[in-house]
C-alpha positions as CSV (number, residue, x, y, z in Angstrom):
1,M,-48.8,-23.9,8.3
2,M,-48.3,-23.8,12.1
3,Q,-47.4,-27.5,12.1
4,K,-44.9,-27.0,9.3
5,A,-43.2,-24.1,11.2
6,R,-43.0,-26.2,14.3
7,G,-41.4,-29.0,12.3
8,F,-38.7,-26.7,10.9
9,A,-38.0,-25.4,14.5
10,L,-37.6,-29.0,15.8
11,L,-35.3,-29.8,12.8
12,A,-33.2,-26.7,13.5
13,L,-32.9,-27.6,17.1
14,A,-31.8,-31.1,16.2
15,L,-29.1,-29.7,13.8
16,T,-28.0,-27.3,16.5
17,V,-27.5,-30.1,19.0
18,T,-25.7,-32.2,16.4
19,T,-23.4,-29.5,15.1
20,G,-22.8,-28.0,18.5
21,V,-20.5,-30.8,19.4
22,P,-16.9,-29.5,19.7
23,A,-14.9,-30.1,16.5
24,A,-12.2,-31.9,18.5
25,A,-14.7,-34.5,19.6
26,N,-15.6,-35.4,16.0
27,A,-12.3,-34.9,14.2
28,S,-9.6,-37.6,14.2
29,P,-6.4,-36.5,16.0
30,Q,-4.1,-34.5,13.7
31,P,-0.5,-35.9,13.7
32,S,2.0,-33.4,14.9
33,A,4.4,-32.0,12.3
34,A,7.8,-33.8,11.9
35,C,10.7,-31.4,12.3
36,K,14.3,-31.7,11.3
37,D,17.0,-30.1,13.4
38,V,19.8,-28.4,11.6
39,P,23.1,-28.5,13.6
40,N,25.2,-25.4,12.8
41,Q,28.5,-23.8,13.7
42,Y,26.9,-21.5,16.3
43,D,25.1,-24.4,18.2
44,V,21.9,-22.4,18.0
45,P,18.7,-24.5,17.9
46,F,17.2,-24.4,14.4
47,S,14.7,-26.7,12.8
48,V,12.3,-26.9,9.8
49,C,9.0,-28.7,10.1
50,D,7.2,-30.5,7.3
51,D,4.1,-28.3,7.7
52,E,6.1,-25.2,6.9
53,V,7.1,-23.5,3.6
54,F,10.8,-22.6,4.2
55,I,12.2,-19.5,2.5
56,F,15.9,-19.0,2.7
57,A,17.6,-15.8,1.6
58,V,21.3,-15.4,0.7
59,N,23.6,-12.6,-0.6
60,Y,21.4,-9.6,0.0
61,K,23.2,-7.7,2.7
62,P,20.1,-5.8,4.2
63,F,18.5,-9.1,5.0
64,E,21.4,-9.8,7.4
65,S,20.6,-6.8,9.6
66,T,19.7,-7.9,13.2
67,I,18.1,-6.2,16.2
68,E,20.6,-5.2,18.9
69,G,20.7,-7.9,21.5
70,E,18.9,-10.4,19.2
71,A,22.1,-11.9,17.8
72,D,25.4,-12.7,19.4
73,N,28.4,-13.4,17.1
74,N,26.0,-14.0,14.2
75,Q,24.1,-16.6,16.2
76,G,20.6,-15.2,16.3
77,P,17.9,-14.7,13.6
78,A,18.0,-12.0,11.0
79,T,14.4,-11.7,10.0
80,R,13.4,-8.1,10.7
81,V,14.2,-6.6,7.2
82,F,12.6,-9.4,5.2
83,D,9.5,-9.3,7.4
84,E,9.2,-5.6,7.1
85,I,9.7,-5.2,3.4
86,I,7.6,-8.1,2.2
87,G,7.4,-11.0,4.8
88,N,4.5,-9.6,6.8
89,K,2.5,-8.8,3.7
90,L,3.3,-12.2,2.3
91,R,2.0,-14.0,5.4
92,A,-1.2,-11.9,5.3
93,A,-1.7,-13.0,1.7
94,F,-1.4,-16.7,2.8
95,P,-3.0,-16.8,6.2
96,D,-3.3,-20.6,6.2
97,V,0.3,-21.3,5.3
98,K,3.0,-21.6,7.9
99,I,6.0,-19.7,6.4
100,K,9.4,-20.1,8.0
101,Y,12.1,-17.6,6.9
102,A,15.8,-17.6,7.6
103,T,18.8,-15.6,6.3
104,W,22.1,-17.3,5.4
105,D,24.4,-17.6,8.4
106,Y,21.7,-16.6,10.9
107,P,22.3,-19.2,12.1
108,V,22.5,-21.8,9.2
109,R,24.3,-22.1,5.9
110,Y,23.7,-24.1,2.7
111,E,26.0,-27.0,3.6
112,E,24.4,-27.3,7.1
113,L,20.9,-27.5,5.6
114,K,22.1,-30.1,3.0
115,A,23.8,-32.2,5.7
116,A,20.6,-32.2,7.8
117,G,18.5,-33.3,4.8
118,V,16.6,-30.0,4.6
119,T,15.7,-28.5,1.2
120,P,14.4,-24.9,1.2
121,D,11.2,-24.4,-0.7
122,V,12.2,-21.0,-2.0
123,I,15.7,-19.7,-2.2
124,I,16.3,-15.9,-2.7
125,E,19.7,-15.6,-4.2
126,D,22.0,-13.8,-6.7
127,P,21.6,-15.5,-10.1
128,K,24.6,-13.8,-11.6
129,N,27.3,-16.0,-10.0
130,R,25.6,-18.2,-7.4
131,I,23.8,-20.7,-9.6
132,D,27.0,-22.4,-10.7
133,R,28.8,-21.8,-7.5
134,D,26.2,-22.9,-4.9
135,L,22.8,-24.0,-6.2
136,E,23.8,-26.4,-9.0
137,P,26.3,-28.4,-6.8
138,M,23.5,-28.7,-4.2
139,G,21.1,-30.0,-6.8
140,W,18.7,-27.2,-6.0
141,V,18.0,-25.8,-9.4
142,G,16.1,-27.2,-12.4
143,D,14.2,-25.9,-15.4
144,L,11.0,-24.2,-14.2
145,T,9.6,-23.5,-17.6
146,P,6.6,-25.9,-17.4
147,D,6.0,-25.1,-13.7
148,L,5.9,-21.4,-14.3
149,Q,3.4,-21.9,-17.2
150,K,1.2,-24.1,-15.0
151,A,1.3,-21.6,-12.1
152,G,0.5,-18.7,-14.4
153,I,3.8,-16.8,-13.7
154,D,4.3,-14.5,-16.8
155,L,7.9,-13.6,-17.1
156,S,7.2,-11.3,-20.0
157,K,5.7,-8.7,-17.6
158,L,9.0,-8.5,-15.7
159,N,12.1,-6.4,-16.3
160,P,13.5,-8.2,-19.5
161,A,17.1,-7.7,-18.5
162,T,16.6,-9.5,-15.2
163,V,14.9,-12.4,-17.0
164,E,17.7,-12.7,-19.6
165,L,20.3,-12.6,-16.8
166,V,18.6,-15.6,-15.1
167,K,18.3,-17.4,-18.4
168,S,21.9,-16.9,-19.3
169,R,22.9,-18.9,-16.2
170,S,20.2,-21.6,-16.7
171,D,21.7,-24.0,-19.2
172,G,19.0,-23.5,-21.9
173,G,16.1,-23.3,-19.5
174,I,15.0,-20.9,-16.7
175,Y,16.1,-21.8,-13.2
176,G,14.5,-18.9,-11.2
177,V,12.2,-15.9,-11.2
178,P,13.6,-12.4,-10.8
179,L,12.3,-10.7,-7.7
180,F,14.0,-7.3,-7.3
181,I,17.0,-5.3,-8.2
182,D,19.6,-3.7,-5.9
183,E,20.2,-1.1,-8.6
184,H,23.4,0.8,-9.0
185,V,22.7,4.6,-8.9
186,L,24.9,7.7,-8.9
187,L,25.0,9.3,-5.4
188,Y,26.2,12.9,-5.2
189,N,26.9,15.3,-2.3
190,K,25.1,18.5,-3.0
191,K,27.2,20.3,-0.4
192,I,30.4,19.8,-2.5
193,F,28.6,20.8,-5.8
194,D,27.3,23.9,-4.1
195,K,30.7,24.7,-2.6
196,F,32.4,24.7,-6.0
197,K,29.4,26.0,-7.9
198,V,29.1,22.9,-10.2
199,K,25.7,21.9,-11.6
200,Y,24.1,18.7,-10.2
201,P,24.1,15.5,-12.3
202,K,20.9,14.5,-14.1
203,P,19.8,11.2,-15.6
204,G,21.2,10.9,-19.1
205,M,24.6,12.5,-18.1
206,T,27.3,10.9,-20.2
207,Y,30.6,9.6,-18.9
208,D,32.3,12.5,-20.8
209,E,30.2,15.0,-18.8
210,A,30.8,13.1,-15.5
211,Y,34.6,13.2,-16.2
212,K,34.5,17.0,-16.6
213,K,32.6,17.3,-13.3
214,A,35.0,14.9,-11.6
215,K,38.0,17.1,-12.5
216,Q,36.1,20.2,-11.4
217,L,35.3,18.7,-8.1
218,T,38.7,17.1,-7.3
219,K,40.3,20.1,-5.5
220,D,41.3,21.6,-2.2
221,D,39.6,24.0,0.1
222,G,42.0,25.1,2.8
223,L,43.1,21.9,4.6
224,D,40.3,19.9,3.1
225,H,40.8,17.8,-0.1
226,Y,37.8,16.7,-2.0
227,K,37.6,13.8,-4.5
228,G,35.4,14.1,-7.5
229,Y,34.3,10.6,-8.5
230,M,34.4,6.9,-7.4
231,Q,33.0,3.9,-9.4
232,H,34.1,0.4,-8.4
233,P,36.0,-1.0,-11.4
234,D,35.1,-4.6,-10.7
235,Q,31.4,-3.8,-10.8
236,Y,31.9,-1.6,-13.9
237,L,33.2,-4.6,-15.8
238,D,30.9,-7.2,-14.2
239,F,27.6,-5.2,-14.8
240,N,28.9,-3.4,-17.9
241,Q,26.4,-1.3,-19.8
242,A,27.8,-2.2,-23.2
243,G,26.3,-5.7,-22.7
244,L,29.7,-7.3,-23.3
245,Y,29.9,-11.0,-22.5
246,A,33.3,-12.6,-22.1
247,F,32.3,-16.1,-23.1
248,Q,32.2,-17.3,-26.7
249,P,29.7,-19.8,-28.0
250,T,30.7,-23.5,-28.1
251,T,28.8,-26.6,-29.2
252,S,27.2,-27.2,-25.8
253,E,25.2,-25.5,-23.1
254,E,27.6,-27.1,-20.6
255,P,31.1,-27.2,-22.3
256,A,33.9,-29.0,-20.5
257,P,36.5,-26.6,-18.8
258,E,39.0,-27.1,-21.6
259,D,36.4,-26.1,-24.2
260,V,35.4,-22.8,-22.5
261,K,36.2,-19.9,-24.8
262,V,36.8,-16.4,-23.5
263,D,37.6,-13.2,-25.4
264,I,38.1,-9.8,-23.6
265,S,40.7,-8.4,-25.9
266,G,38.6,-7.0,-28.7
267,D,38.1,-3.3,-29.5
268,A,34.8,-3.1,-27.6
269,W,36.4,-4.3,-24.4
270,K,39.4,-1.9,-24.8
271,K,37.0,1.0,-25.4
272,H,35.0,0.1,-22.3
273,V,38.0,-0.2,-20.0
274,D,39.5,3.1,-21.4
275,N,36.2,4.8,-20.5
276,L,36.7,4.4,-16.7
277,Y,40.5,4.4,-16.8
278,R,40.6,8.2,-17.4
279,F,38.7,8.8,-14.1
280,L,41.4,6.8,-12.3
281,T,44.2,9.0,-13.7
282,I,42.7,12.3,-12.5
283,P,45.5,13.5,-10.1
284,R,44.5,13.0,-6.4
285,N,41.3,11.2,-7.4
286,E,42.8,7.7,-6.8
287,F,40.4,4.9,-6.3
288,T,39.9,3.7,-2.8
289,T,36.3,2.7,-2.1
290,V,32.8,3.9,-3.1
291,T,31.8,4.0,0.6
292,D,34.0,7.1,0.8
293,F,30.8,8.9,-0.2
294,F,30.0,8.9,3.5
295,K,33.4,8.2,5.1
296,G,34.8,4.8,4.1
297,D,38.6,4.9,4.2
298,M,38.8,8.7,4.3
299,S,39.7,10.5,7.5
300,Q,36.7,12.8,7.3
301,P,33.1,12.2,6.1
302,G,31.6,14.1,3.2
303,H,34.7,14.6,1.0
304,L,33.7,12.6,-2.1
305,A,31.4,14.4,-4.6
306,M,30.1,11.4,-6.6
307,A,30.0,7.7,-6.1
308,V,28.2,4.8,-8.0
309,D,26.8,2.5,-5.4
310,T,23.7,0.3,-4.8
311,L,20.2,1.3,-3.9
312,S,20.4,-0.4,-0.5
313,R,23.3,1.9,0.4
314,L,21.2,4.9,-0.4
315,N,18.6,3.8,2.1
316,M,21.3,3.3,4.7
317,Y,22.8,6.7,4.0
318,A,19.4,8.4,4.2
319,G,19.2,7.2,7.8
320,S,16.6,4.4,7.5
321,E,16.8,2.3,10.6
322,L,15.6,-0.6,8.6
323,F,18.8,-0.7,6.5
324,I,21.2,0.2,9.3
325,E,22.5,-2.5,11.7
326,D,21.2,-1.7,15.2
327,G,23.8,0.1,17.1
328,D,25.3,1.9,14.1
329,E,22.6,4.6,13.9
330,E,24.6,7.2,15.8
331,S,27.7,7.0,13.6
332,F,25.7,7.2,10.4
333,A,23.7,10.2,11.8
334,E,27.0,12.0,12.6
335,Q,28.5,11.3,9.1
336,A,25.2,12.4,7.5
337,K,25.8,15.9,8.7
338,S,28.5,16.4,6.1
339,V,26.4,15.0,3.2
340,D,23.3,16.4,1.4
341,I,22.3,13.4,-0.7
342,G,21.3,13.7,-4.4
343,V,20.5,10.7,-6.6
344,S,20.8,10.3,-10.3
345,A,21.2,7.5,-12.7
346,I,24.7,6.2,-13.4
347,P,26.4,7.9,-16.4
348,V,25.5,6.6,-19.9
349,L,28.0,5.6,-22.6
350,K,26.8,8.1,-25.2
351,T,24.4,11.0,-25.6
352,G,20.8,10.0,-25.9
353,S,21.3,6.5,-24.4
354,K,19.2,5.4,-21.5
355,T,21.1,2.2,-20.8
356,V,22.4,1.7,-17.3
357,Y,24.1,-1.3,-15.7
358,Q,23.0,-4.9,-16.1
359,P,20.6,-5.6,-13.2
360,N,22.0,-6.5,-9.8
361,T,19.2,-9.0,-9.5
362,R,18.0,-11.3,-6.7
363,A,15.8,-14.1,-7.9
364,A,13.6,-16.8,-6.4
365,F,14.7,-20.4,-7.0
366,I,12.4,-23.4,-6.2
367,P,14.5,-26.6,-5.9
368,P,13.2,-29.7,-7.8
369,S,13.1,-31.6,-4.5
370,S,11.1,-28.9,-2.6
371,P,8.6,-30.7,-0.4
372,E,6.1,-27.8,-0.9
373,K,6.7,-27.0,-4.6
374,E,3.2,-26.2,-5.6
375,Q,2.7,-23.8,-2.6
376,A,6.2,-22.3,-3.3
377,L,5.1,-21.5,-6.8
378,Q,2.1,-19.7,-5.6
379,I,4.2,-17.7,-3.1
380,V,6.6,-16.7,-5.9
381,K,3.7,-15.8,-8.1
382,W,2.4,-13.4,-5.4
383,M,5.9,-11.9,-4.8
384,V,6.0,-10.8,-8.5
385,S,2.4,-9.7,-8.5
386,E,1.6,-6.0,-8.5
387,E,0.7,-6.3,-4.8
388,G,4.0,-7.9,-3.8
389,Q,6.1,-5.7,-6.0
390,T,4.5,-2.6,-4.7
391,E,5.3,-3.6,-1.2
392,L,9.0,-4.0,-2.2
393,S,9.0,-0.7,-4.0
394,R,7.4,1.1,-1.0
395,H,10.3,0.0,1.1
396,G,13.0,1.4,-1.2
397,V,13.7,-1.7,-3.2
398,K,13.6,-1.6,-7.0
399,A,10.9,-3.9,-8.3
400,V,11.1,-6.1,-11.5
401,L,7.5,-5.4,-12.3
402,Q,7.4,-1.7,-13.2
403,T,3.8,-0.7,-13.5
404,D,2.8,2.9,-12.7
405,Q,1.6,1.9,-9.3
406,V,4.8,0.1,-8.4
407,V,7.0,3.0,-9.6
408,Q,4.9,5.7,-8.0
409,N,5.0,4.0,-4.6
410,F,8.8,3.9,-4.4
411,G,10.1,4.7,-0.9
412,K,6.7,5.7,0.5
413,A,7.3,3.4,3.5
414,I,10.7,4.9,4.1
415,P,10.2,8.4,5.7
416,E,13.9,9.3,5.4
417,L,13.5,9.2,1.6
418,A,10.7,11.8,1.6
419,D,13.0,14.8,1.0
420,I,15.2,13.1,-1.5
421,D,14.3,13.1,-5.2
422,T,14.4,9.4,-6.1
423,S,12.9,9.6,-9.5
424,A,16.1,8.4,-11.1
425,V,15.8,5.0,-9.5
426,Y,13.5,3.7,-12.3
427,W,15.0,5.9,-15.0
428,G,16.4,4.2,-18.1
429,E,16.8,0.5,-19.0
430,N,19.1,-2.1,-17.7
431,A,21.7,-3.4,-20.2
432,T,20.6,-6.9,-21.4
433,I,23.0,-9.8,-21.7
434,S,22.9,-11.5,-25.1
435,N,24.7,-14.2,-27.2
436,Y,24.9,-16.5,-24.2
437,Q,23.6,-19.6,-25.8
438,N,26.0,-22.6,-25.7
439,T,28.2,-21.0,-23.1
440,E,29.1,-21.9,-19.6
441,Y,29.4,-19.1,-17.0
442,W,32.6,-19.0,-14.9
443,D,33.2,-16.5,-12.2
444,L,36.2,-15.0,-14.0
445,P,38.8,-12.9,-12.1
446,L,38.0,-9.7,-14.1
447,W,39.0,-7.8,-11.0
448,S,42.6,-8.4,-12.2
449,V,42.1,-6.0,-15.1
450,Y,41.9,-2.8,-13.1
451,R,42.9,-3.6,-9.5
452,Q,46.0,-5.7,-10.4
453,H,47.3,-4.8,-13.9
454,I,46.3,-1.1,-14.0
455,L,46.2,0.2,-10.4
456,R,49.1,-1.9,-9.0
457,D,51.2,-2.9,-12.0
458,G,50.7,0.5,-13.8
459,G,49.7,-1.2,-17.1
460,T,47.6,0.3,-19.8
461,P,44.0,-0.9,-20.5
462,A,45.2,-2.9,-23.5
463,Q,48.0,-4.5,-21.6
464,A,45.7,-5.3,-18.6
465,L,43.1,-7.0,-20.8
466,T,45.6,-9.0,-22.8
467,V,47.4,-10.3,-19.7
468,S,44.1,-11.2,-18.0
469,Q,43.0,-13.1,-21.1
470,Q,46.2,-14.9,-21.7
471,Q,47.3,-15.7,-18.1
472,D,44.8,-14.9,-15.3
473,I,41.7,-16.4,-16.9
474,P,43.2,-19.7,-18.2
475,N,45.0,-20.3,-14.9
476,Y,41.8,-19.6,-13.0
477,I,39.8,-22.1,-15.0
478,K,42.6,-24.7,-14.9
479,N,42.9,-24.4,-11.1
480,Q,39.1,-24.5,-10.5
481,A,38.7,-27.6,-12.7
482,A,41.6,-29.3,-10.9
483,A,39.7,-28.6,-7.6
484,G,36.6,-30.2,-9.1
485,K,34.7,-26.9,-9.5
486,D,33.1,-25.6,-12.7
487,W,32.6,-22.0,-11.8
């Protein structure tokens, strides 16, 4: 027994000597990563290496926020918001993966990446109008259906309206995975409601009720004039709650420009445009900008009672330094003295409805030529997991996975939201786009309906829709096609 023990001891000592050799002495030298430089208009050094997973975010304004002194004329990085709301947690979930993140124009853009031969592995982008405009021309989208199934990404668990929105732009497949929603909400200034003794809005308030409040709150108090209501007419049409879709089915998922069919002249469109038109005709409630809720174009802050705006704007108004560009905190703090923020859901079209705008979604796209496609899929899978979605929700971003845990954690990491009732953020259901099969999305100039033909030309809703359909839209498609564009 003693001899056997001594034998084990000698064997252990031999193994210790053998395995005690430094790893570098045994391992073959690891080749250094190959990196590609990306020349850009700011002449700022930027490169992506082949041992990195490159995430590139575009068209979500909060991601563009920089730290004072970090950027000069848009030259420096804009990483702090992404890192704070999900990037740090993402890296912790993948400790062995080198993740490189960049925001569009800080300092690189799509065309600069393409020219340098760099393909992002994950692109966070607006699927509503940027697939056709940017991602398809770059060759950076393809049907992900088999990849999502293989990776175990279950779209049925996500907000269905966001999934349908992405599908509607994906030529019969699915080009991306919804990540979050910069939801439109109704912001209201309690100070004005209290001044004129008007009851606060609540989720489920109809446009008829909102119209009555708007008239009650559009009034004078001494030398001060208060406006009752602002809702951007372009967004009202673009994200419309009625689920109206301008394009008519053809015989192909990708019809030629001359075969694109558009109809915005029907009774449903007229009724929808009429609905907001009445707010614009309230005397001295002329539309200017929804940012008048704080100050915007008005001479004094806090003189607009209600405004429909995005969730990221709420976080900014609440005073969250995360959502305010460094250096602007003092001006926001001063304006905030005139506003006591309330949050409700946007008005609904009829009593009992819970349908709000179509989702203002950002989605993750994985280009077919991504050099790290399998790893990118796992990263996206984590981002739409309950852990990833909870992290977004904690930082005041509406998630597409809406479990109890995700919903209940909304805003917990934003101290400035603690005294604001944000329960309306997840209230209701986003309008869902339908009947999009065999259509091709074009970024139609629907802005002309209100801002040109009604507000400038003085036309009626019926006139504005007819002129837009017969003149503006055909001319737009013709001119875009002549320029070689299909959006």
